[in-house]
Structure formats: C-alpha cells, structure tokens
C-alpha positions as CSV (number, residue, x, y, z in Angstrom):
1,X,137.1,-41.0,20.1
2,X,139.3,-42.3,22.9
3,X,138.1,-43.7,26.2
4,X,139.6,-40.5,27.9
5,X,137.6,-38.3,25.5
6,X,134.4,-40.2,26.1
7,X,134.8,-40.0,29.9
8,X,135.2,-36.1,29.8
9,X,132.2,-34.8,31.6
10,X,130.9,-31.9,33.5
11,X,132.4,-33.2,36.7
12,X,135.8,-33.4,35.2
13,X,135.6,-29.9,33.6
14,X,134.6,-28.5,37.0
15,X,137.6,-30.2,38.7
16,X,139.8,-28.8,35.9
17,X,138.5,-25.3,36.3
18,X,138.7,-25.5,40.1
19,X,142.4,-26.3,39.9
20,X,143.0,-23.1,38.0
21,X,144.7,-20.6,40.4
22,X,143.3,-17.5,38.8
23,X,145.4,-14.7,37.1
24,X,145.2,-11.9,34.6
25,X,143.9,-11.9,31.1
26,X,143.1,-9.5,28.3
27,X,139.6,-9.3,26.9
28,X,137.8,-8.1,23.9
29,X,134.0,-7.8,24.3
30,X,131.6,-7.2,21.4
31,X,128.1,-6.3,22.2
32,X,125.6,-6.9,19.3
33,X,122.5,-4.8,19.8
34,X,119.3,-4.6,17.6
35,X,119.3,-0.8,17.9
36,X,122.8,-0.4,16.5
37,X,124.2,-1.1,13.0
38,X,127.4,-2.5,14.2
39,X,128.7,-4.2,17.3
40,X,130.1,-2.0,20.2
41,X,133.5,-3.2,21.1
42,X,135.4,-2.7,24.4
43,X,138.7,-4.2,25.5
44,X,140.9,-4.2,28.6
45,X,142.2,-6.6,31.4
46,X,140.4,-9.0,33.8
47,X,141.8,-10.3,37.0
48,X,140.4,-13.4,38.7
49,X,141.2,-14.2,42.3
50,X,139.4,-17.5,43.3
51,X,136.9,-18.2,44.4
52,X,134.8,-14.9,44.4
53,X,136.7,-11.9,43.2
54,X,136.6,-10.7,39.6
55,X,137.9,-7.3,38.3
56,X,137.2,-6.1,34.8
57,X,139.2,-3.0,33.7
58,X,137.9,-1.6,30.5
59,X,140.7,0.5,28.8
60,X,139.0,1.2,25.4
61,X,136.8,3.0,24.2
62,X,136.5,4.4,27.8
63,X,138.2,3.6,31.0
64,X,135.9,1.8,33.4
65,X,136.4,-0.4,36.4
66,X,134.1,-3.1,37.6
67,X,134.9,-5.2,40.7
68,X,132.8,-8.1,42.0
69,X,133.9,-9.1,45.4
70,X,131.6,-11.7,46.9
71,X,128.1,-10.2,46.6
72,X,129.3,-6.6,46.2
73,X,129.5,-5.0,42.7
74,X,131.5,-1.8,42.4
75,X,131.8,0.3,39.3
76,X,133.8,3.4,38.5
77,X,133.5,5.6,35.3
78,X,134.3,9.2,34.7
79,X,135.2,9.6,38.4
80,X,131.8,8.4,39.4
81,X,131.6,5.4,41.7
82,X,128.6,3.1,42.3
83,X,128.4,0.1,44.7
84,X,125.5,-2.4,44.7
85,X,124.9,-5.3,47.0
86,X,123.9,-8.2,44.8
87,X,122.2,-9.9,47.7
88,X,119.2,-7.6,47.1
89,X,119.1,-8.5,43.5
90,X,119.0,-12.3,43.2
91,X,118.6,-12.4,39.5
92,X,121.7,-10.1,39.1
93,X,123.7,-12.3,41.5
94,X,122.7,-15.5,39.7
95,X,123.8,-14.0,36.4
96,X,127.2,-12.8,37.7
97,X,127.6,-16.1,39.5
98,X,127.3,-17.9,36.3
99,X,130.7,-16.7,35.2
100,X,132.3,-16.7,38.7
101,X,131.0,-20.2,39.4
102,X,132.2,-21.5,35.9
103,X,135.7,-19.9,36.6
104,X,135.9,-21.6,40.1
105,X,134.4,-24.9,39.0
106,X,131.4,-24.7,41.3
107,X,129.0,-27.0,39.7
108,X,126.6,-26.9,42.7
109,X,126.2,-23.1,42.3
110,X,125.7,-23.3,38.6
111,X,123.0,-25.9,38.9
112,X,121.0,-23.7,41.3
113,X,120.0,-21.5,38.3
114,X,121.1,-23.3,35.0
115,X,120.8,-26.6,33.3
116,X,124.3,-27.5,32.1
117,X,125.3,-29.2,28.8
118,X,129.0,-29.9,28.0
119,X,130.3,-30.9,24.5
120,X,133.9,-31.7,23.6
121,X,136.9,-32.9,25.4
122,X,139.5,-31.4,27.8
123,X,141.5,-29.7,25.1
124,X,138.5,-28.0,23.5
125,X,135.1,-27.8,25.2
126,X,131.8,-25.8,25.2
127,X,129.6,-25.6,28.2
128,X,126.1,-24.3,27.6
129,X,124.1,-22.8,30.6
130,X,120.4,-22.5,30.1
131,X,118.5,-20.7,32.7
132,X,116.1,-22.9,34.9
133,X,115.3,-19.9,37.1
134,X,112.3,-18.0,35.7
135,X,113.6,-14.6,36.6
136,X,116.8,-15.3,34.8
137,X,115.0,-17.0,31.9
138,X,112.9,-13.9,31.3
139,X,116.1,-11.9,30.4
140,X,118.6,-14.5,29.3
141,X,118.2,-17.3,26.7
142,X,121.7,-19.0,27.3
143,X,125.3,-18.4,28.2
144,X,127.9,-20.4,26.2
145,X,131.3,-20.8,27.7
146,X,134.1,-22.4,25.9
147,X,137.8,-23.1,26.3
148,X,140.4,-25.6,26.6
149,X,142.2,-27.5,29.4
150,X,141.7,-25.3,32.5
151,X,141.0,-22.0,30.7
152,X,138.0,-20.2,29.8
153,X,138.6,-18.6,26.4
154,X,135.2,-17.3,25.2
155,X,131.8,-16.4,26.8
156,X,128.7,-15.5,24.9
157,X,125.5,-14.1,26.5
158,X,122.4,-14.4,24.3
159,X,119.4,-12.4,25.7
160,X,115.8,-13.2,25.1
161,X,115.4,-10.0,23.0
162,X,118.2,-11.2,20.6
163,X,120.9,-8.9,21.7
164,X,124.2,-10.8,22.6
165,X,127.5,-10.2,24.0
166,X,130.8,-12.1,23.2
167,X,133.9,-11.9,25.3
168,X,137.2,-13.3,24.0
169,X,139.7,-14.0,26.8
170,X,143.5,-14.4,26.4
171,X,145.5,-15.2,29.5
172,X,148.4,-13.1,30.3
173,X,151.4,-15.0,31.2
174,X,153.0,-14.0,34.6
175,X,156.9,-14.3,34.9
C-alpha cells in the first residue's frame, strides 16, 4: 500500500465527491424481496444537479418519474402526480439525504444520521452507512455506496426485514 492509498480517508472521499459537477447516468435497480421468487428489475436515467436536486426517470418496466428538489419529493406514474414535503417525514428525509449527501460530499449531513466506514482507495472505494438514528435503524440495516474516483457506481440498501435494493449507475458522457 502506498502512502497515498493509506492517506485516503472519508474527508478525501467527501472532497472528491463534492468536486463532481453532477450529470446524467443510466441506472439498473434490482429489488430483492422475500415475498417474490426473483428480483424486480427497473432501469432508466438519473440526473443529479448539485447540491440538492435528483431526478430518477424509470423507463422499464413502467414509466415513472421521481424528482427530489430540496425537501420536496414529486412522483408521477400513469398520469397521476403526488408531491410530499419530506420536512414532515424526518426519517424519510434522512433516508433520501443519505444518497444526496453522499453525491454532494456532505459529510456533516451524513453524520447526523449515520456512522460512516470507508474501505479502499480513491480508484475503488466502499462507503458503508450504518444508521445511528433509531427511526432509521428500525427500517434500514445499512447502505453501502461504492465507486471510484469522484463517481458513485453502486448503491445497496439492506432493510431490517432482509429485503434489499441494488442500484448500478453508469455515467452518460455529455459531448
């Protein structure tokens, strides 16, 4: 291990992530649920605009749009629209902020609700978020975020009941 690898820590990861200017990515999400024989798969595109706007457009198996803008979550599916203020749902906001705060490199926000553990180096890292807030810990066992350099490439949510979701992310190069 080189000195540079040994020195890679959460602060450096957060600095690297904060320097990323956002952009578009393709995603594939697999939800593993105890009630089903095989995972449910969805795919589409995500657009991240730092520091607090994240849009997820599911194209398959069914078109659905979810937009997180500050503390407002808006969803549209089958021409039905729903908007929720996450300020009234602190556990939901903390869950959503786990991803948004990781993408924006906001360590202080992450540490409000999670214990952080980083493994690896700048080219290949794994950040594990373990809920420290009881309301979140009642639902979520951990979130594992992995990537390389300044890019998040994979997110896994493991719920307390054993269900889990995996999201693979592939950036789309913009000309």
